[in-house]
C-alpha positions in Angstrom: 8.5 -9.2 -25.5 10.8 -8.3 -22.6 12.6 -11.1 -20.7 15.1 -11.4 -17.9 15.6 -9.3 -14.8 15.0 -5.6 -14.5 18.6 -4.2 -14.4 19.7 -2.1 -11.4 20.6 0.6 -13.9 16.9 1.4 -14.2 17.4 3.7 -11.2 19.5 6.0 -13.4 16.5 6.8 -15.7 15.7 10.0 -13.7 13.0 11.1 -16.2 11.1 7.7 -16.4 7.5 8.2 -15.6 5.9 4.9 -16.7 7.2 1.3 -16.7 4.7 -1.0 -18.3 6.0 -4.6 -18.7 3.0 -6.7 -17.7 2.5 -10.0 -19.4 6.2 -10.2 -20.3 8.9 -12.6 -19.2 10.4 -10.4 -16.5 12.2 -12.5 -13.9 14.2 -12.0 -10.8 13.8 -9.5 -8.0 12.9 -5.8 -8.1 16.0 -3.6 -7.9 16.3 -1.3 -4.9 17.3 1.4 -7.3 13.6 1.8 -8.2 13.5 4.2 -5.3 15.6 6.7 -7.2 12.8 7.2 -9.7 11.1 10.3 -8.2 9.1 11.0 -11.4 7.8 7.5 -11.8 4.0 7.5 -11.9 3.1 4.0 -13.1 4.9 0.8 -12.5 3.3 -2.5 -13.8 5.4 -5.6 -14.2 5.4 -9.3 -14.2 3.0 -12.1 -14.3 4.6 -15.0 -12.5 8.2 -14.0 -13.0 9.1 -11.5 -10.3 10.3 -13.0 -7.1 11.9 -11.8 -3.9 10.4 -9.0 -1.8 9.1 -5.5 -2.5 12.0 -3.2 -1.7 11.3 -0.6 0.9 13.1 1.9 -1.4 10.0 2.1 -3.5 8.8 4.5 -0.9 11.1 7.1 -2.6 8.9 7.1 -5.7 7.1 10.2 -4.5 5.1 10.6 -7.8 3.9 7.0 -8.0 0.1 6.7 -8.6 -0.1 3.0 -9.6 2.0 0.1 -8.4 0.9 -3.1 -10.2 2.7 -6.3 -9.3 -0.1 -8.8 -9.4 0.3 -12.5 -10.3 4.0 -12.8 -9.4 6.0 -14.8 -6.8 6.7 -11.9 -4.4 7.1 -12.9 -0.8 7.7 -11.3 2.5 6.0 -8.3 4.0 4.4 -5.3 2.3 6.9 -2.5 3.2 5.5 0.2 5.5 7.3 2.8 3.3 4.5 2.4 0.7 2.5 4.5 3.2 4.7 7.5 2.3 3.3 7.5 -1.3 0.7 10.3 -1.0 -0.1 10.2 -4.7 -0.8 6.4 -4.8 -4.3 5.7 -6.2 -3.9 2.0 -7.1 -2.0 -0.7 -5.2 -2.4 -4.0 -7.0 -0.5 -6.9 -5.4 -3.0 -9.8 -5.6 -2.0 -13.4 -6.2 1.6 -13.3 -4.8 3.1 -15.0 -1.7 3.1 -11.9 0.5 2.7 -12.5 4.2 2.5 -10.8 7.6 0.5 -7.9 8.6 -0.9 -5.3 6.2 1.0 -2.2 7.3 -1.1 0.4 9.1 0.9 3.1 7.2 -1.2 2.3 4.1 -3.9 4.3 5.8 -1.8 7.4 5.0 -2.4 6.9 1.3 -5.5 9.1 1.3 -5.9 9.0 -2.5 -5.9 5.2 -2.6 -9.0 4.1 -4.6 -7.9 0.5 -5.5 -6.3 -1.8 -3.0 -6.1 -5.4 -4.3 -4.3 -7.7 -1.9 -6.3 -10.9 -2.2 -4.7 -14.3 -2.8 -1.8 -13.6 -0.4 -1.2 -14.7 3.2 -1.8 -11.3 4.8 -3.4 -10.4 8.1 -5.1 -7.2 9.2 -7.1 -4.3 8.0 -6.5 -0.9 6.5 -8.1 2.1 8.1 -8.3 5.4 6.3 -9.6 8.6 7.7 -12.6 10.1 5.9 -12.0 13.5 4.5 -14.8 15.9 3.8 -14.6 18.1 0.7 
């Protein structure tokens, strides 16, 4: 079982494509260096241990398809930079302390199939343009 904070050095793992540490004892905040992981496809972490805010630098994870940070103690706003993640199919942030408006930029994530934001203090709606085949 993993425990403790995610070290800032994770941003140096340039070939990392999956980080799966859900139901572990990960604590502390998410390092800004996560934005350096351009090959990262799946990031799932926490379950009541991660606090702080979601760093806007995650918008640099251009290959990210799944961001799973449910059941943590994350607060603040959802960064609008997540709307730059064109490959994102699953955004799972339920049961946190997130607040403010749902960024309209999430509507740019045209591959998004799962958007789980419930049990937060968020306001607003997400609109996506329909695309015909």
